[in-house]
C-alpha positions in Angstrom: 60.7 -3.7 -12.5 58.6 -0.7 -12.2 55.7 0.2 -14.4 56.7 3.1 -16.7 54.1 5.6 -17.7 55.0 9.1 -19.0 51.9 11.2 -19.1 53.6 13.9 -21.3 54.5 11.2 -23.9 50.9 9.9 -24.1 49.5 13.4 -24.0 51.6 14.3 -27.1 50.7 11.0 -28.8 46.9 11.5 -28.3 47.1 15.1 -29.5 49.0 14.1 -32.6 46.6 11.3 -33.2 43.6 13.6 -32.9 45.2 16.3 -35.1 46.1 14.0 -37.9 42.9 12.1 -37.6 40.9 15.3 -38.2 43.2 16.4 -41.0 43.0 13.0 -42.6 39.2 13.2 -42.4 39.1 16.6 -44.1 41.4 15.5 -46.8 39.5 12.3 -47.3 36.2 14.1 -47.8 37.7 16.5 -50.2 39.4 13.8 -52.2 36.4 11.5 -52.2 34.1 14.3 -53.5 36.6 15.3 -56.2 37.0 11.6 -57.3 33.2 11.3 -57.4 32.9 14.3 -59.7 35.7 13.0 -61.8 34.4 9.4 -62.1 30.9 10.6 -63.0 32.4 12.9 -65.6 34.5 10.0 -66.9 31.5 7.7 -67.2 29.7 10.4 -69.2 32.6 10.9 -71.5 33.0 7.1 -72.1 29.3 6.6 -72.7 29.1 9.5 -75.1 32.1 8.3 -77.0 30.7 4.8 -77.3 27.4 6.2 -78.7 29.0 8.6 -81.0 31.9 6.8 -82.7 32.8 9.7 -85.0 34.1 11.7 -82.0 37.4 9.7 -82.5 38.1 11.8 -85.6 38.2 14.9 -83.4 40.9 13.4 -81.2 43.7 15.4 -82.9 41.8 18.7 -82.4 41.1 17.7 -78.8 44.9 17.2 -78.5 45.5 20.8 -79.7 43.0 22.1 -77.1 44.8 20.2 -74.3 48.3 21.1 -75.5 47.2 24.8 -75.8 45.6 24.9 -72.4 48.7 23.5 -70.7 51.0 25.7 -72.7 49.0 28.8 -71.8 47.9 28.0 -68.2 49.6 24.8 -67.1 53.3 25.1 -67.6 53.8 25.2 -63.8 51.7 22.1 -63.3 52.8 20.0 -66.3 54.7 17.7 -63.9 51.4 16.3 -62.6 52.0 13.4 -60.2 55.7 14.1 -60.2 55.0 17.7 -59.0 53.3 16.2 -55.9 56.3 13.9 -55.3 58.8 16.7 -55.7 56.8 18.8 -53.2 57.1 16.0 -50.6 60.7 15.4 -51.3 61.7 19.0 -51.2 64.5 19.9 -48.8 63.6 20.6 -45.1 62.0 24.0 -44.7 61.4 24.2 -48.5 58.1 24.0 -50.2 57.4 23.2 -53.8 54.3 25.2 -54.9 51.3 23.3 -56.1 49.0 25.8 -57.8 45.3 25.1 -57.5 44.9 25.2 -61.3 46.4 21.7 -61.4 43.1 20.2 -60.3 40.7 21.7 -62.8 43.2 21.5 -65.6 43.9 17.8 -65.2 40.2 17.0 -64.6 39.1 18.7 -67.9 42.1 17.4 -69.9 41.5 13.8 -68.8 37.8 14.0 -69.5 38.5 15.4 -73.0 41.1 12.7 -73.6 38.6 10.0 -72.8 35.7 11.7 -74.6 37.6 11.6 -77.9 39.2 8.2 -77.6 42.7 8.6 -76.0 44.0 5.5 -74.1 44.6 6.6 -70.6 43.7 5.9 -67.0 42.2 7.8 -64.1 44.5 7.3 -61.1 46.8 10.2 -62.1 43.9 12.6 -62.2 42.4 11.5 -58.9 45.8 11.6 -57.1 46.6 15.1 -58.5 43.2 16.4 -57.4 43.5 14.9 -54.0 47.0 16.3 -53.5 46.0 19.7 -54.7 43.0 20.0 -52.5 45.0 18.8 -49.5 47.5 21.5 -50.3 44.8 24.1 -50.0 44.4 23.4 -46.3 48.0 24.4 -45.5 47.7 28.2 -45.3 44.3 28.4 -43.5 45.5 25.9 -40.9 49.0 27.5 -40.7 50.8 24.2 -41.1 54.5 24.0 -41.2 56.6 22.5 -44.0 56.6 19.0 -42.4 52.8 19.0 -41.9 52.3 20.3 -45.4 54.2 17.3 -46.9 52.2 14.8 -44.7 49.0 16.4 -45.9 49.9 15.9 -49.5 50.7 12.3 -48.8 47.2 12.0 -47.3 45.8 13.6 -50.4 47.5 11.0 -52.6 46.1 8.2 -50.5 42.6 9.8 -50.5 42.6 10.1 -54.3 43.9 6.6 -54.9 41.7 4.9 -52.4 38.5 6.6 -53.6 39.0 6.3 -57.3 39.5 2.5 -57.2 37.4 1.7 -54.1 40.4 0.1 -52.3 41.0 2.0 -49.1 43.7 -0.3 -47.8 45.7 -0.1 -51.0 45.2 3.6 -51.1 46.6 4.1 -47.6 49.7 2.0 -48.4 50.1 3.6 -51.8 50.5 7.1 -50.2 53.2 5.8 -47.9 55.0 3.6 -50.5 55.0 5.6 -53.8 57.5 8.3 -52.6 60.6 6.1 -52.5 61.7 2.7 -53.8 62.3 0.4 -50.9 60.9 2.6 -48.1 57.6 3.5 -46.4 56.7 6.9 -45.1 55.3 5.8 -41.7 55.2 9.4 -40.5 52.0 9.9 -42.5 50.4 6.6 -41.5 47.4 8.1 -39.6 46.4 10.7 -42.1 46.9 8.4 -45.1 44.8 5.6 -43.5 42.0 8.0 -42.5 42.0 9.9 -45.8 41.9 6.8 -47.9 39.0 5.3 -46.0 37.0 8.5 -45.8 37.7 9.2 -49.4 36.3 5.8 -50.4 33.2 6.3 -48.2 32.6 9.8 -49.5 33.0 8.7 -53.1 30.6 5.7 -52.7 28.1 8.0 -50.8 28.0 10.3 -53.9 26.8 7.5 -56.1 30.0 6.0 -57.5 29.9 2.2 -58.2 33.2 0.6 -58.8 33.8 -2.2 -61.3 33.8 -5.7 -59.8 36.0 -8.5 -61.3 35.5 -12.2 -60.5 38.3 -14.7 -60.7 35.6 -17.2 -61.7 37.1 -20.3 -60.3 38.7 -21.3 -56.9 42.4 -20.6 -56.6 44.0 -23.7 -58.1 46.0 -26.1 -55.9 49.5 -24.7 -55.6 51.4 -27.6 -57.1 55.0 -27.3 -58.3 53.7 -26.9 -61.8 51.3 -24.2 -60.9 54.1 -22.4 -58.9 56.4 -22.6 -61.9 53.7 -20.9 -64.0 53.1 -18.3 -61.3 56.8 -17.4 -61.2 56.9 -17.3 -65.0 54.0 -15.0 -65.0 55.7 -12.7 -62.5 58.7 -12.5 -64.7 56.5 -11.6 -67.7 54.6 -9.0 -65.7 57.9 -7.4 -64.7 59.0 -7.2 -68.3 55.7 -5.8 -69.4 56.0 -3.0 -66.7 59.5 -2.3 -68.0 58.3 -2.2 -71.6 55.5 0.2 -70.7 57.7 2.6 -68.8 60.4 2.6 -71.5 57.9 3.0 -74.4 56.1 5.9 -72.8 59.4 7.6 -72.0 60.7 7.0 -75.5 57.6 8.4 -77.2 57.7 11.4 -74.9 61.4 12.0 -75.8 60.8 11.6 -79.6 57.8 13.8 -79.6 59.6 16.6 -77.9 62.7 16.2 -80.0 60.9 16.2 -83.4 57.8 18.3 -82.7 58.7 21.5 -80.9 55.1 22.9 -80.6 53.3 21.5 -77.5 50.0 22.0 -79.5 51.1 19.7 -82.3 52.5 16.8 -80.3 49.0 15.6 -79.3 47.6 16.5 -82.7 50.0 14.1 -84.4 49.5 11.6 -81.6 45.8 11.7 -82.2 46.3 11.0 -85.9 48.5 8.0 -85.1 45.8 6.7 -82.7 43.1 6.9 -85.3 45.3 5.1 -87.8 46.1 2.3 -85.3 42.4 2.0 -84.3 41.5 1.2 -88.0 44.6 -0.9 -88.5 43.6 -3.3 -85.6 39.9 -2.9 -86.6 38.6 -2.5 -83.0 38.1 0.2 -80.4 38.9 -2.1 -77.5 42.1 -0.2 -76.7 40.6 3.3 -76.5 39.8 4.9 -73.1 40.0 2.8 -70.0 39.3 -0.5 -71.8 37.1 -1.7 -69.0 35.2 -4.1 -71.2 38.5 -5.6 -72.4 39.6 -6.1 -68.7 36.3 -7.8 -67.9 36.7 -10.2 -70.9 40.2 -11.0 -69.6 38.6 -13.0 -66.8 36.7 -15.3 -69.1 38.2 -18.1 -71.3 38.8 -17.0 -74.9 37.8 -13.4 -74.2 40.9 -11.7 -75.6 43.5 -12.2 -78.3 46.9 -13.2 -77.2 48.6 -9.9 -78.2 46.0 -7.6 -76.6 48.5 -6.6 -73.9 51.0 -5.4 -76.5 48.4 -3.3 -78.3 47.3 -1.7 -75.0 50.9 -0.8 -74.2 51.2 0.8 -77.7 48.0 2.8 -77.6 48.6 4.1 -74.0 52.3 4.9 -74.7 51.4 7.0 -77.7 48.5 8.7 -75.9 50.4 9.8 -72.8 53.8 10.2 -74.6 52.4 12.8 -77.0 50.7 14.9 -74.3 47.2 13.7 -73.7 46.3 13.5 -70.0 45.1 10.7 -67.7 46.6 8.1 -65.4 48.6 5.0 -66.2 47.2 2.6 -63.7 44.0 1.4 -65.3 45.8 0.8 -68.6 48.4 -1.2 -66.5 45.5 -3.2 -65.1 44.4 -4.0 -68.6 47.9 -4.8 -69.8 48.4 -7.2 -66.8 45.0 -8.8 -67.0 45.3 -9.5 -70.8 48.8 -10.8 -70.5 47.9 -13.1 -67.6 44.9 -14.3 -69.6 47.1 -15.0 -72.6 49.5 -17.0 -70.6 46.6 -19.0 -69.0 45.2 -19.7 -72.5 48.5 -21.0 -73.8 49.2 -23.2 -70.7 45.5 -24.3 -70.2 45.3 -22.8 -66.7 42.4 -21.0 -65.1 42.1 -17.7 -67.0 40.6 -15.7 -64.2 43.3 -16.6 -61.7 46.2 -15.5 -64.0 44.3 -12.4 -65.1 43.9 -11.4 -61.5 47.6 -11.9 -60.9 48.5 -9.7 -63.9 45.9 -7.1 -63.0 47.9 -5.9 -60.0 51.4 -7.2 -60.7 52.2 -5.1 -63.8 51.2 -2.1 -61.8 53.4 -3.2 -58.9 56.4 -3.3 -61.3 55.6 -0.1 -63.1 55.0 2.0 -60.0 57.4 0.3 -57.6 54.6 -0.2 -55.1 54.4 -4.0 -54.4 52.8 -3.8 -51.0 50.0 -1.5 -52.1 49.3 -3.8 -55.0 49.2 -6.9 -52.7 46.6 -5.1 -50.6 44.7 -4.1 -53.7 44.7 -7.6 -55.1 43.3 -9.0 -51.8 40.7 -6.2 -51.6 39.6 -6.9 -55.2 39.9 -10.7 -55.5 39.9 -12.1 -51.9 42.4 -13.2 -49.4 42.7 -16.7 -50.9 44.7 -15.4 -53.8 47.1 -13.5 -51.4 50.2 -15.8 -51.4 50.6 -16.4 -55.2 49.6 -12.8 -55.8 52.4 -11.6 -53.4 54.9 -13.7 -55.2 53.9 -12.4 -58.6 53.9 -8.7 -57.4 57.4 -9.0 -55.8 58.9 -10.7 -58.9 57.4 -8.0 -61.2 58.7 -5.3 -58.8 62.2 -6.6 -58.9 62.4 -7.4 -62.6 61.0 -4.1 -63.8 64.3 -2.6 -62.9 65.0 0.9 -61.6 62.3 2.5 -63.7 59.0 3.9 -62.9 55.9 5.6 -64.3 56.7 8.3 -61.6 60.1 9.7 -62.6 60.3 11.8 -59.4 60.4 8.7 -57.1 63.5 8.4 -55.0 65.5 5.2 -54.6 66.0 4.5 -50.9 67.3 1.0 -51.4 68.6 -0.6 -54.6 66.7 -3.6 -55.9 69.9 -5.6 -55.8 73.0 -5.4 -53.5 75.1 -5.8 -56.7 73.9 -2.5 -58.1 75.3 0.6 -56.5 72.9 3.6 -56.5 73.3 6.6 -54.2 70.6 6.8 -51.6 67.7 9.1 -52.5 68.7 9.3 -56.2 65.8 10.4 -58.4 64.5 7.7 -60.7 64.8 9.9 -63.8 68.5 10.4 -63.2 69.3 6.7 -62.9 66.8 5.1 -65.4 69.4 5.4 -68.2 71.2 2.4 -66.7 72.1 1.9 -63.1 73.6 -1.4 -64.2 76.6 0.6 -65.4 77.5 1.2 -61.8 77.0 -2.4 -60.8 79.5 -3.9 -58.4 81.4 -6.9 -59.4 80.1 -9.9 -57.4 82.6 -11.2 -54.9 84.5 -14.3 -56.0 83.8 -17.5 -54.2 
């Protein structure tokens, strides 16, 4: 058998590798710098709010400001993350425009949301900024439609990897978030490079990411522990389902009953103020990072903390405030895992770590990215039980998502018929209605 070597093939491969390595590097630096600016601004907003508690009473007026800004300048970018996904999924030779104003608008709106006490995250903002900045490179570099889409995928990875300090998870997230059940391997090189360089750039600009410790060694995986891990995975999937449904329901009700986009966040702010005083704590405002940290210590949270964070965040995002969903999902998962551990007398830190990433896996339909994230954050020892928990949460969250523009490449069950590449928002009303009858034995 002769040795086969085709120099044209390898010339093309090396040229492609060099091109996308350089483009990924550029996108990573831009994304990392944007995330650093955002995270420093967010830290300022959070510290200011904590030192001036009365700012919470201005939350309704802050909502009017955000609603007015998006109504006046941001109608074309109101889709946020979904706009990025739509631009990637656009038909061949078609391009969905991503205006540059998306980046400064979402940055300012998210900082304002956190400054005055809205319960939101940070991933959405970083991803949108990364995608927008990547989009800016298209015209100067005269990239075609296919390259434009790959560049936005790299921007998503760069934003995600840099904002959380998890470059492996960021790389996989950019490949996985587009479609349920499929990976966009065509963007492997730029996504990997952008995520890594984004993280390096962000850290070089002075950002320090939160560190969470499981606190105890991973328990022996006995049948009893495995039963609890699988039970936790089921609960995490249901929590993801509840979060997605509540946020969507609040959004629908707000638009149906409050026509003015300025007044939706105004009334949402009033409800959040009332809830804050009803529960008599401010733990559920902003990112809730202290609450997440307490989830890893025995007795650090109340058993219903996860439900309150779902409620606060659903109202915040559903009424028009801006920010991401991922950090609230971290909080929901960590507090739910801690609650289960307290009830069953298991290691709290271990189950909090499982929930931290598993609820996100279910809500975003990105189990592989979440497995990588869990390993990056908590160590490889937790990998096997964490993978089981993430996969269960992914399956049992159903065909729903915090990203309504995701496509469904493969149904989560062979007994549910969903047309390939269906958009999540079009099937979330109930794909079970099209379920096939299982074959008789």
